C-alpha positions as CSV (number, residue, x, y, z in Angstrom):
1,X,-3.6,-52.2,-28.2
2,X,-0.4,-54.3,-28.3
3,X,-0.9,-57.9,-29.5
4,X,0.8,-60.6,-31.5
5,X,0.5,-58.5,-34.7
6,X,3.1,-56.1,-33.2
7,X,5.6,-58.8,-32.5
8,X,5.4,-60.9,-35.7
9,X,6.0,-60.5,-39.5
10,X,5.0,-62.7,-42.4
11,X,7.5,-63.9,-45.0
12,X,6.5,-65.8,-48.1
13,X,9.0,-67.4,-50.5
14,X,7.9,-68.3,-54.0
15,X,9.5,-70.0,-56.9
16,X,11.2,-67.1,-58.6
17,X,15.0,-67.1,-58.7
18,X,16.6,-65.4,-55.7
19,X,16.4,-67.9,-52.8
20,X,19.6,-66.4,-51.3
21,X,17.7,-63.1,-50.7
22,X,15.0,-65.0,-48.8
23,X,17.5,-66.8,-46.5
24,X,19.4,-63.7,-45.6
25,X,16.2,-61.8,-45.0
26,X,14.9,-64.5,-42.7
27,X,18.1,-64.3,-40.7
28,X,17.8,-60.5,-40.4
29,X,14.0,-60.6,-39.5
30,X,14.7,-63.1,-36.7
31,X,16.8,-60.4,-35.0
32,X,13.9,-58.0,-34.8
33,X,10.7,-60.1,-34.4
34,X,9.5,-62.6,-31.8
35,X,7.8,-64.6,-34.6
36,X,8.5,-64.9,-38.3
37,X,5.5,-66.6,-40.0
38,X,7.0,-68.5,-43.0
39,X,5.3,-69.9,-46.1
40,X,7.2,-71.7,-48.8
41,X,5.5,-72.5,-52.2
42,X,6.3,-75.9,-53.6
43,X,8.4,-74.2,-56.3
44,X,10.3,-72.3,-53.6
45,X,11.5,-75.5,-52.1
46,X,12.9,-76.6,-55.5
47,X,14.7,-73.2,-56.0
48,X,16.1,-73.3,-52.4
49,X,17.7,-76.7,-53.2
50,X,18.9,-75.6,-56.6
51,X,20.4,-72.2,-55.7
52,X,21.4,-72.7,-52.1
53,X,21.7,-76.4,-51.5
54,X,19.1,-76.1,-48.8
55,X,16.8,-79.1,-48.6
56,X,13.5,-78.5,-46.8
57,X,10.9,-81.1,-46.1
58,X,7.3,-80.4,-46.9
59,X,6.2,-80.7,-43.2
60,X,6.0,-77.2,-41.5
61,X,7.5,-78.5,-38.3
62,X,10.4,-80.0,-40.2
63,X,10.9,-76.8,-42.1
64,X,11.0,-74.9,-38.9
65,X,13.6,-77.3,-37.4
66,X,15.8,-77.5,-40.6
67,X,15.9,-73.8,-41.3
68,X,16.5,-72.9,-37.6
69,X,19.5,-75.2,-37.5
70,X,20.9,-74.4,-40.9
71,X,20.6,-70.6,-40.5
72,X,21.3,-70.3,-36.8
73,X,17.9,-68.7,-36.0
74,X,16.8,-68.0,-32.5
75,X,14.9,-71.0,-31.2
76,X,11.1,-70.8,-31.5
77,X,11.3,-67.7,-33.7
78,X,10.2,-69.4,-36.9
79,X,6.7,-70.7,-37.5
80,X,6.0,-72.3,-40.8
81,X,2.6,-73.0,-42.4
82,X,1.5,-75.2,-45.2
83,X,-0.2,-73.6,-48.3
84,X,-3.7,-74.8,-47.2
85,X,-3.6,-74.1,-43.5
86,X,-6.6,-71.8,-43.4
87,X,-6.6,-71.8,-39.6
88,X,-3.2,-70.0,-39.4
89,X,-2.9,-66.5,-38.0
90,X,-2.0,-65.0,-41.4
91,X,-5.3,-66.1,-42.9
92,X,-7.4,-63.6,-40.9
93,X,-7.2,-59.9,-40.3
94,X,-8.0,-60.4,-36.6
95,X,-4.6,-62.0,-36.0
96,X,-2.3,-61.5,-39.0
97,X,0.8,-59.3,-38.7
98,X,0.5,-55.9,-40.2
99,X,3.7,-56.5,-42.3
100,X,4.4,-59.0,-45.0
101,X,7.1,-59.6,-47.5
102,X,7.1,-61.9,-50.5
103,X,10.7,-62.5,-51.4
104,X,11.4,-63.5,-54.1
105,X,8.0,-63.0,-55.6
106,X,7.2,-64.9,-58.8
107,X,5.2,-63.0,-61.4
108,X,2.5,-65.7,-61.1
109,X,2.1,-64.9,-57.4
110,X,2.2,-61.2,-58.1
111,X,-0.6,-61.7,-60.6
112,X,-2.7,-63.7,-58.2
113,X,-2.3,-61.0,-55.5
114,X,-3.1,-58.2,-57.9
115,X,-6.3,-60.0,-58.9
116,X,-7.4,-61.1,-55.4
117,X,-7.2,-64.8,-56.2
118,X,-6.5,-66.1,-52.7
119,X,-6.2,-69.7,-53.9
120,X,-3.5,-70.6,-51.4
121,X,-2.3,-69.2,-48.0
122,X,0.4,-67.0,-49.5
123,X,-2.1,-65.2,-51.7
124,X,-4.7,-65.0,-48.9
125,X,-2.1,-63.7,-46.4
126,X,-1.2,-60.9,-48.9
127,X,-4.9,-60.1,-49.4
128,X,-5.4,-59.8,-45.7
129,X,-2.5,-57.4,-45.2
130,X,-3.9,-55.3,-48.1
131,X,-7.4,-55.2,-46.8
132,X,-6.2,-54.4,-43.3
133,X,-4.2,-51.5,-44.7
134,X,-0.9,-53.0,-43.6
135,X,2.5,-53.0,-45.3
136,X,3.1,-55.4,-48.1
137,X,6.4,-55.6,-49.9
138,X,6.8,-57.7,-53.1
139,X,10.3,-58.5,-54.4
140,X,9.9,-59.7,-58.0
141,X,12.9,-61.3,-59.7
142,X,12.2,-61.5,-63.4
143,X,13.7,-60.0,-66.6
144,X,12.5,-58.6,-68.8
145,X,9.0,-57.7,-67.6
146,X,6.2,-58.0,-70.1
147,X,3.2,-55.7,-70.2
148,X,1.1,-57.9,-68.0
149,X,3.8,-57.9,-65.3
150,X,4.0,-54.2,-65.4
151,X,0.3,-53.7,-65.4
152,X,0.0,-55.9,-62.3
153,X,2.8,-54.1,-60.5
154,X,1.2,-50.7,-61.3
155,X,-2.2,-51.9,-60.0
156,X,-0.6,-53.1,-56.8
157,X,1.4,-49.9,-56.4
158,X,-1.7,-47.8,-56.7
159,X,-3.1,-49.8,-53.8
160,X,-0.2,-49.0,-51.6
161,X,1.9,-52.1,-52.1
162,X,5.7,-51.6,-52.3
163,X,7.2,-53.1,-55.5
164,X,10.9,-53.7,-54.9
165,X,12.5,-55.6,-57.8
166,X,15.6,-57.5,-56.9
167,X,18.0,-55.0,-58.5
168,X,21.1,-54.6,-56.4
169,X,23.1,-51.4,-56.7
170,X,26.9,-51.2,-57.2
171,X,27.8,-47.9,-55.5
172,X,28.9,-49.8,-52.5
173,X,31.6,-51.5,-54.6
174,X,30.5,-55.1,-54.0
175,X,33.2,-57.7,-54.1
176,X,31.1,-60.8,-53.6
177,X,27.6,-62.2,-54.2
178,X,27.0,-61.8,-50.5
179,X,27.5,-58.0,-50.9
180,X,24.8,-58.0,-53.6
181,X,22.4,-60.0,-51.5
182,X,23.0,-57.7,-48.5
183,X,22.2,-54.7,-50.6
184,X,18.7,-55.9,-51.4
185,X,18.0,-57.2,-48.0
186,X,19.2,-53.8,-46.6
187,X,16.7,-52.0,-48.8
188,X,13.9,-54.2,-47.5
189,X,14.9,-53.6,-43.9
190,X,15.0,-49.9,-44.6
191,X,11.3,-50.0,-45.7
192,X,10.4,-51.9,-42.5
193,X,12.2,-49.2,-40.5
194,X,14.6,-51.7,-39.0
195,X,18.2,-51.0,-38.0
196,X,20.9,-53.0,-39.7
197,X,24.6,-52.9,-40.6
198,X,24.4,-54.4,-44.1
199,X,26.8,-52.1,-46.0
200,X,27.1,-48.4,-46.2
201,X,24.6,-45.9,-47.7
202,X,25.0,-43.6,-50.7
203,X,27.3,-40.7,-49.8
204,X,28.8,-42.4,-46.8
205,X,32.0,-44.5,-46.8
206,X,30.9,-46.5,-43.7
207,X,34.1,-45.7,-41.9
């Protein structure tokens, strides 16, 4: 049965370094989905301002307006939720999209998801996708990983979660930071089975 789950995707942004990945990913997702459900942690707003100069207000409606304007997103594609909006679609398996990405994913959020904490909407949304046997992609950006981080990642991987560390490759001969960002976003889009033109693939010149 076709429903809103088939037309939407959930994107959560947490306080790990890597805000440029999130913004580029948001732009790309808006090309493929009618709705992108967005959640920003309080730390994510700090990192967005620090790394990208993007100031976003705490109000979900203001976040929608500001990011739509700043990133040139299609009107009405973005729908933001506060961390305690338990009535949002992503909080229930009856209405949540089957796909969710946490990018970047802090190791604290990763730990909470691995242990089923569900103390805020990001953690709950991830738990919903897992219990509904959907597709969850986590993009941690931390180095080095300690044993706790690795154990949490292993646990989640064993449950079918895709762990995709923000580790851009260099075989496409990047000449800018944007090239490195595109590389990681391209890999995420590949796992979502979405078409894109973000650089060439291994073994192909792109000409």
